[in-house]
C-alpha atoms as one frame of an Amber mdcrd trajectory, in Angstrom:
protein
   0.468   0.126  -0.082   1.271   3.074  -1.028  -0.839   5.935  -0.428  -3.567
   6.596   2.349  -5.885   9.585   2.964  -7.748  10.222   6.152 -10.430  12.427
   5.736 -12.993  13.962   7.624 -15.980  16.917   7.560 -15.177  17.464  11.877
 -14.262  20.752  12.857 -12.950  19.542  16.636 -13.089  17.250  19.318 -12.274
  13.146  19.222 -12.669  12.511  15.570  -9.918  14.825  15.437  -7.749  13.465
  17.367  -8.360   9.621  16.629  -7.627  11.686  12.909  -4.164  12.802  14.071
  -2.867   9.747  16.630  -4.114   7.177  13.265  -1.875   9.077  11.720   0.998
   9.460  13.988   1.014   5.291  13.621   0.560   4.865  10.763   3.258   7.234
   9.850   5.775   4.969  12.225   4.869   2.452  10.089   6.059   4.158   7.114
   3.415   4.463   5.146   2.561   7.442   2.618  -0.655   9.802   4.105  -2.247
  12.771   3.717  -4.437  14.029   6.327  -7.610  16.093   4.857  -9.565  18.611
   7.481 -11.069  21.332   7.133  -9.637  24.844   7.503 -11.878  25.327  10.373
 -10.397  23.436  13.210 -10.386  24.458  16.119  -8.492  24.065  19.264  -5.638
  21.451  17.777  -2.778  22.019  16.499  -1.854  20.517  13.514   1.367  22.173
  12.399   3.312  18.899  12.839   1.328  17.391  10.123   3.676  19.669   7.154
   3.313  18.687   3.769   0.673  15.934   4.306  -1.768  18.306   5.979  -4.732
  19.430   3.618  -6.865  21.911   4.402 -10.641  22.420   2.523 -13.089  25.001
   2.937 -16.228  23.037   4.046 -19.313  24.495   2.507 -22.878  25.107   4.020
 -24.600  22.936   0.976 -24.203  19.943  -0.228 -26.493  19.383  -2.368 -24.211
  19.489  -5.848 -21.611  20.864  -4.342 -18.811  20.899  -6.795 -16.070  21.967
  -4.284 -16.431  17.675  -2.516 -15.638  16.283  -6.022 -13.395  19.206  -6.002
 -11.739  16.690  -3.281 -11.859  14.023  -4.714 -10.415  14.397  -7.453  -7.451
  15.929  -5.673  -7.424  12.477  -3.642  -7.403  11.097  -7.065  -4.596  12.828
  -7.823  -2.334  11.916  -5.247  -2.157   8.145  -6.453  -4.207   7.232  -3.363
  -5.050   3.732  -2.734  -6.760   3.340   0.447  -9.095   6.626   1.250 -10.408
   6.508   5.259 -13.490   7.928   6.362 -12.619   9.086   9.732 -16.403  10.185
  10.723 -20.185   9.151   8.538 -20.955  12.690   7.532 -23.003  13.575   4.728
 -19.377  15.720   3.219 -17.274  12.280   4.119 -19.673  10.436   1.551 -19.666
  12.618  -0.684 -16.159  12.513  -1.126 -16.694   9.125  -1.190 -18.424   8.837
  -3.699 -16.672  10.606  -6.033 -13.249   9.022  -5.881 -11.863   6.559  -8.480
 -13.888   3.470  -7.813  -9.941   1.576  -7.882  -9.032   3.196  -4.755 -10.789
   1.089  -1.361 -12.543   3.339   0.751 -12.679   2.477   4.473 -15.729   3.700
   6.971 -16.571   4.271  10.298 -20.282   2.373  10.913 -22.421   4.057  13.921
């Protein structure tokens, strides 16, 4: 497995902390990892992610929004092998539905 993308639409709380923890674990296992989080993240220092951090603008409307297709296109452009949804948000689902079918997608189940 070459490239893993961790994706969340959350801006604070446990999912952000969980995402950062998973990032550290995967990096220690020598995986190539990118983290996609909204640019509105609060109460978390994400500066240590460096070039592995991909901030995106979380749009207010989710129906027929092209920005999520653009995020999916960006993820595909990184030669991603695995997209890991760190939450069960509609945003995550919309991005996941727009990635290339050859990318494996891991979803959390509530």
